[in-house]
Each structure stands twice: as C-alpha cells, then as structure tokens.
N, C-alpha and C positions, 0 to 999 in steps of 0.2 A: 460700175459693178460688172463682174465677170461671172458667167455661168459655166459650171464645170460638168454638167450632166446630172441626171437623176434629181433634178430640182435643187442641186447644191449650188451655192453661190460663194463668191469671194469679194464681198463689198469693200474690203480694205484696199483694194487695188485702184479705187477711184482716183486717188491723189497721184498715182503713178502714170496715169494716161498721158501719152505723148512724150514721155521721157525717152531719151536715147542712151544706150549703154555700149561700152566697148568690150564687155564680156558678159557671159551668162552668170558668172558668180557675182558680179556687181549688181545685176538685176535681182538675183536671188537674195542678196544681202538686204536690199531695200524692201523686198516682199516680206522677208522675215520680220523686220522691224515694224512694217505696216501692220502685220498680223498681231504682233505683240501689243502695239499701241491700241489697236481696235478692240482687243479682248480685255483690256483693262476696264475695271468697273466704272461706269459713268456716275456722275454725282447723284442722279436719280436712283440708280441701282443701289448705291450705298445707303441712301435714305430709306428705301424700302426694306433692305436687309436689316438695318439697325432698328427701325421702328416696329416692323412686324415681329422681328426677333424678340423685342422686349415684351410684346404681348404673348408670345409663345412661352417665354420664360415665366411670365406672371401666371399663366395657366398651369404650368408644371409644378411650380414651387409649393403650393399648399399640400400636395400629396405627401411631401417628405419634410414638412416643416418641423415636426417633432424630432426628426433625425438630424436637425441642424445641417441642412443640405446647402450646397453651393452649386451653381450651374455655370459651366465653363463652355466657351466656344472652342472647338478643337478642329483639327484637320486643316484643309487649305484655306478656309475662311480666316482662321487664326494666323496663318503664316503669310497671307497675302497672295497665295497661289490659286485662288478660286477662279474658276471660269463661270461666266454667266450660265444659268440653268443648272449648275452643279449643286449637289446636296450640301446642306449646312449641318455640320456635326455638332451636337450638343452632348455634354457629359454631365450627369448629375452625380456629384460626389457627396456622400453622406458620412457623418462622423461615426455612425453605428452601422454594423453589418445589416444589410437588408437582402431579401430575395430578389434578384434581378428579374426573374420571370414574373413573380407576383406584382412587383412594382411596375413593370412595363404594362401588364394587363390593366392595372389601376389607372396608369397614365392614359392608356388608350381609351378607357371608359370616360375619363374626364374630358379629354380633348374632343371626342366625337360630338359633344354637345355644344361646342364653341361656335360662335357665329362665323369665324374666319376659317373654320376647318372644313375641308372638302373631302379628304380621304385619310384614313388611318389604317396602316397594315402592320401587324405584329410579325416580326422575324425572330422567332424564339429558339430555333434549332441551329442557328449559326454559332460559330466559335465565340463571337461576341454578340449576345442577343441585343436587338434594338427594336424600336418601333419607327416606322416611316410615316411622317406627317406631311400632307400636302395642303397648302392654303388655297383659297378660292382666287379666281382671277382678280376680283376687286381688292384682294389683299396681296397682289404681286405674284401669284402662282409660284410660291417658294416651296422647296422641299427640305424637310429636316429629318436627320437621322438622330434619334435620341437613345442613349445608352445609360446604364447605371453603374458607376464605380469602375468603368473601364479606363482607369487613369493612366494606363501605359501610353495612350495617345497624347496626353499632356506632356509627358517626357519627350516624346517624339517631336512635338511642336517646338520645344526649345532647341532641340538638336537641329531641326530644319532651319530655324531662324539664325542660328549661329553659322550654318553653312551658307545661307544666303548672304550674310554680311561678308563672309570670307571669299565668296566666289561670285563675282558680278555676272559671269556668263550663265550661272545656274538658272535664274528665274526665267529668262526668255527660252532657254532650252526645255525646261520643264513644261512651260505653257504650250509649246509646239507639240511635244510628245504626248502630253495629256489630251490636247485637242484632237490629235490624230487618232488616239486609241478610244477616246470617249465617243466620237462619232461612229465608231465601228462596234460599239458595245464591248470593248476589251479593257475598260477601266472600271471594273467592278469585282472586288474580291468575292462577293457573295455569289457571283456567276462564274467562279473559277478562272478569273482573269487577273489582271494586275490591279492592286490597290494604288491609290494616289501616292501613298508613302513609298511603295515599292518603286514607282516610277521616279520619285525624287532620289531614292537610293541608287538607282541605275545611273541617273545623270551625275550625281555626286561622284560615284566611282569612276565614271569616264573622265571627268575633269581632273579628279585626283590622280588617276593612273596616267592620263594623257598619252595613250599608246602611240599616237602619230606625231608627237613632238611639236604641238602647237606652241609658239613662243609664249612664255609666261606673261610677258607684257601685253600680249594680245588677249589672253584670258582675263587679265586684270582690267582691261578696258575694251570690251568687245565692240561697243558702238563706235567709239572713237577710232579704233584700229580697223573697223569694218571687217572683222574676222569671224562673225557669228556663223556665216555660211560654212566656214571650215569646221567649226564646232559641230554643227548639225550634220554635215557630211561625214565627219569622223564617227559620230555617235551611230548613225544609221549603218555604216559599214561594220563597226565593231560588234553591234548586237545582232546583225543579220548574218555575219560571216566570221567574225574574228574571235569571239569569246569561246574558249573551250569549256562550255558549261557542263558537258557530260562527265568530265572527270575532275572539275575544280569548282569551288564555290567562292563567292565574293565576300571578302572580309573588309568592311569599311574601317574597322578598328586598326587593322594592320596596313590598310591601303594597298592590298594586293590580292591576287588569286591564291587560294589555298587548296591543296590536293584533298579531294573528298576521301574520308575514311572508308574502310570496308563496310559492307552491309552490316547493320546491327551494332556498329561500334560507336555511334554518335547519336545523342538526343536531338541534335540540330537537323540531321538529315534522315527523314523517314524513308523507308524503302521505296515508296512510290515516287519520291523526289530524287532518287538516285541518278536518274538520267535526265533530270530537268534542271531549270535554272534555280539556284539556291543563293539567297542573300542573307548573310548573318545580320540580325538586327543590331544596329549600333548602340542601342540603349538596353538591350537584353540579349546577351550573347548566346543564350540557349534557344533563342527563337528564330525561326526561318521566316523572313518577311514575305516570301512567296510560297508559303506552305499550301495555300489554297489554289495556286495556279496549276491548271491541268497542262499536260504536255501538248495536247491538241491545240489549246489556245495559245501556248507559247509559240508553237509552229506558225500559227496564224499571224502572231505579232511579228515574228521574224520575216514572214512573207510581206507584210505591209512595209516594213523597213526596207527590205530588199527591192521592192518595186519602186518605192520613192527614190531610193538611191540611183536606180537605173534611169529614172525620169530626169533626175538632176544631171547625171553624167551625159545623157544624150540630148540635153536641151540645146536649142539653137539660139543664136544671139537675137533673133527676131521674136522669140517666144515671149508672150506677155502674161503668162500664168504658169510659172514653174512650180511654185509651192502648192498649187491647187490640187495636185495629185495626192498630197499628204493631208492637208487641212482645208476645210470648207465649212460652211454653215447652211442650214436649210431655211425655208420660209418661216417655219415656226420660231426659229431664233430671231429673225428680223422682226416678226410681229411682236414677240415678247418684249424686245427692246423698245419698240414704238409704244406699246401699251404701258410699260413701266414709266416711260417719260411722260406720257399723258396723265397717268395717275397722279404723279407728283406735281407737275406743273399746273394742273387745273385745280389742285387742292382736294381732289376726290379721295385720295388716300387718307388725308387728315380727317375728312368728314366721315369716311367709313370707320376709321378707328374710334372716332368720337361716338358714333352711334353704337358701335360694339360695346364700348365702356358703359354707355347708358343702359343698354339691354342687359348687360351682366349685372348691373346694380339695381335695375328696376327704376321706375319713375319716382324720384325722391318725394315729389309733392303729394303722392298718393299713399305713402307709407303711413301707418298709424302705429304708435308705440304705446302700448298699455301695460302697466305694471301695477299691482296692488299698491295703494298709496302709502301703506305703512311698512312696506318691505324693503329692507336693505340686505343684500346678499353679499357676503364676504367669503372669499375662498382663498386658500393658500396657493402656493405655486403649483402648476399642473403636475410637476414631478412628485409632489408629496402624496399623490393619490395611490402610489404603489402600483397596483395591478394595471396593466395596459391592455388594450385590445387593438387588433389590426383593423384598419378601415375596411368596411364592407360597403360596396356600392349600394345606393338606396333601393334599386330594384331587386337586389338579392337578399335583403333583410327580411327574415321570416316574421319578425316581431315588430316591424316598423309601423304597421297600421297604415292609415291613408297617407299618401304623399303630401308633403307640405305645400301649401299654396300661399304665396306672398299676400299680404292683406289686400292689396289693390286688385288682386285677381279672384278673391274669394266670392263665390256666388251668393253666399248667404248674407254678405255684408257685415258679418261679425268682425269685431276688431280684436286682434290678439297681439301680444308683445312679440315682435319679430326679432330673432337673434340670427345674424348671419351664420351659415353652417359651421364655420370653424370656431364660433364663439359660444355655442351652446354649452352650458355647464351642467345641465341636468340630464340632457339626452332624452327626456321624456316626450313622447307624442310627436316626434319629428323623425323624418327619414334621414336627416343629416345630423351628425353629431361630431364633436371634436374627438379624434381617435385617441388622444392621450387622456381624456377625462372620462371616468366611469360615472355611472348614475349615482346620484346622491351628492350633497354638498357637505362641507365640513362644518359650517356654522350658518345659522340664520339669526339675524338680529333685527329687531323691529325698531324703526325710526321713522317719524313722519317725514314726508317729502313735500316740497312746494308743488303748486299746481303746474307751473311751467318749468321745464327742465330739459337739458340736453342729455342724450344718452351716448356714452362711449364705452370703451372696455379697456381695462388694464389687465395684464396677465395675472395679476395677483389680487386685485380688488375690484369687485363690481359695486357700483354705488349709483343710486338714482339721482343724487345731486350732480355736481359737476365732475365728470370723470374724463381723464385724458387717455386716449388709447394709443399706446406706444406701437410704432411700426405703421401699419396701414390704418387709416382712420375713416370710420363711417359715422356721420352725424345724423341723428334723428331731428325732426323738426319740433318746434314748440307745439305742445298740445293744449 
C-alpha cells in the first residue's frame, strides 16, 4: 500500500511492488488497470447493494401503490459505472401524475421510521427534487437518491450502456475521472459541479472525436494494446488545455464541436453558460447536461486535470506512484470495504435484515385476530369507490384519534381485529388507512364463520373463511 499524503492511500499498488519498467508510461498503464480492478465492486458489496436495495424498495412502494408505481435503478448503479461509496439512484415511475414534492415528503416520513434508516434529507429545491436516504452501518452504510418520475435518467441509462458496448476504453476512463473528481467534491451536480452523466459524456466525446489520433485498434482493445495511458493522457490534455469551450459546445449527436449561438438565440445555452462548458444532452437535444456547473468549479476541474498531466509528463522511471496525484482513497473507504466484507461473510447482514422484517411485521405469535363471528364483509374493487383522498401521515391527521397499537402491545390486553395499514377498508378508529378507500363499505352480508380460520385479504373480497391475499400475504394464526 502506498500513502500519498493527507491520509490518502493507493492500496491497489500492492501487486506492483518490485516490478521493473522500461518506461514511465508502462508503469502508468499498470497503475491504471490496477486502480480499475480495485474499484470494481467486490462480491460482498454486490450482495449488500442488492439485498439492502430490496428492503428500501419495499419501504417505498406502498406510498404509491394506488398509482401503479414501478421502481427503477438509475445512474451508475444501473450502467455498471458505480464506485464504492457512491450514491444509488432510484426512480419511482407512476402511471398517474403525482406531485413530486408531496410524494417525496411522504416517502421521507415513511423511511424515517424504518429500522435500517439512519438519515433522510429532502432536497426539494433542485432542478430534479430528490430525497437522500442513508442506511445504518449494520445495513451497509449505503446512500440512496430517490426521485419521482424523473424518467429522463432511464433514457440516459440506455444511451450509456450502448456507448459502453461500442467503446471498450470508456469504462476505465470514466472510473478514473469520476474517482478523481469525487474525492475532490467535484462530482455532484447539486453542488454546481459535474454530474456522473456529464463525466460520461465528456469521456464519450473524447473517444468519439479522438483529437490526438490514437489508433482505432488500440481504442477497441485498450488492455491488450496497453494504450489506456495514452487515452488518459489525451483526455487530461484536451479538457485542461485543448477544448475551445468558450465559443463552442459539445454535440454528441453530431460528434463534433458546434459554434455557440449569440446570446439569447438558443434554449440550450443560458446566458450564464455562455463562457462555460456546454454539453448538448444526447437524449434531449434542448437540454444542457452541464447547466448546473459553475464556471468557478469548471476552472477547478481543469486545474486538477492540468496538474495530473504535468505529474505524468514529469514522472521518472523510478517513480512508484504516478497515478496517485490523480486518484487515491482515504481510510474511511478502506474501513468501509472491510466492514462490508465482514457483514456478509459472518452472516450478520442476513441476521439484521431478518430481524428488521420481524420488527416490521410484529411478533406473529402475539397477534390476535378477532372479528364478529357472523360478519362477512365483501367489497368491490378499490377503484369503484369513486372519491379518493391523498395519504396523510398518522401524526398529521386531526381526526385520527389515538394512534393504533398492535394487539401484542396494547396495555389493556383487549383484543381487536388487526388489519395491516394498507388493508383497512373502513378507515374507522385507526391512524392508518388505505389511501384509495373511503370510509364505509359497499355491502355487508351476514354469514356464520367457523371457530378456527385463517385471515387473508383479496383486493376485491374480504371473507372470514379461507381467503387468499394476492401479492404480499400476511397470515393470521388460528384462534
């Protein structure tokens, strides 16, 4: 492991110890690939992202169930360009229009009460409103950015995947540039720096334009041809010194630089972007991918690239850490990897998730399910009720009465028929109720029921005899 100062480390150099090189570029080539391989997700990291991600989706879905929602993974997690510790982007797509602000506030309220949730922050004044969710250490210390109906990112995902298939040099180049900017706080559009998608666009354009004439055969097989050092060197030079960004913008559709129009003549270029880097979005030609980038931060980015370029050019053949001036990790990163590996290999993650599920459901053996023995309740489809009401969090309902206590927690010992919050059909006397069901039922029918029965729920029929609940199923015990 090599230390580069300020508690920064380059642990991927361990396998290169003792190797001799006949040029600095040969050494740089091996350092680049060592970094790329090191930053690839470990099997344990993939397990944590997958399993904890499933629990986060499960927590988000009920809030938009009546809108027939689907939840998609977006951004670098979807395209395979995610770095460890990077945020995981989730997009909730609904079949019906919903207020993103109201929906995100509701999601934040729901998530704050979850066992795995450590911190929830609403970012509602951004161009794309989101909430930021952090999970606890025992659930992998993951970070999620959740948005509603910001489906343009899903189009961008497909575009990026197509470019990755066509450009073998793209992925390693993106990982290095993202790593360099992330560690300096310059890979965050909400902080007026570059988004991850903007970085991908910059890398795609460089390979597409190929301003320094790297042989196509080398770009098609960068590892085999040992030419990734030339790609990185060229990228750093082009974006620190070569690109005429003040009077031209990048058009990925045309594969070239285009002269910027005069002020006020284009929707693409806002007047404050006139002297800044502008990249036309490849999936929405009227949008500037770098619209949130400040000129001050772009100058910082160019300075980072320029300093790294000088370090590479001035490297000596005896240097054992050429890339360290551009990318490195801190002790927090190393500890995170160690902790994630331990969580998975010891089985602690599985145990934590199991306990979380039990706490969400409540102890099954303590539940009591009481219903008048002669009552059979039958309701039509939830949609037939006509009027709907938006969900109101329990603590905000003026008419809610006392908050619901599950039977096993009730101090008076009284038994009551418990319906999970989304299944309440009558809405009476509970602080939880199904958003799409108004008070009152369409029909009541009397019918004797046996002494012992299981309770389930069907979206269309409630019945005290044997009922199969479509979708998620919760079973009551025999009474």
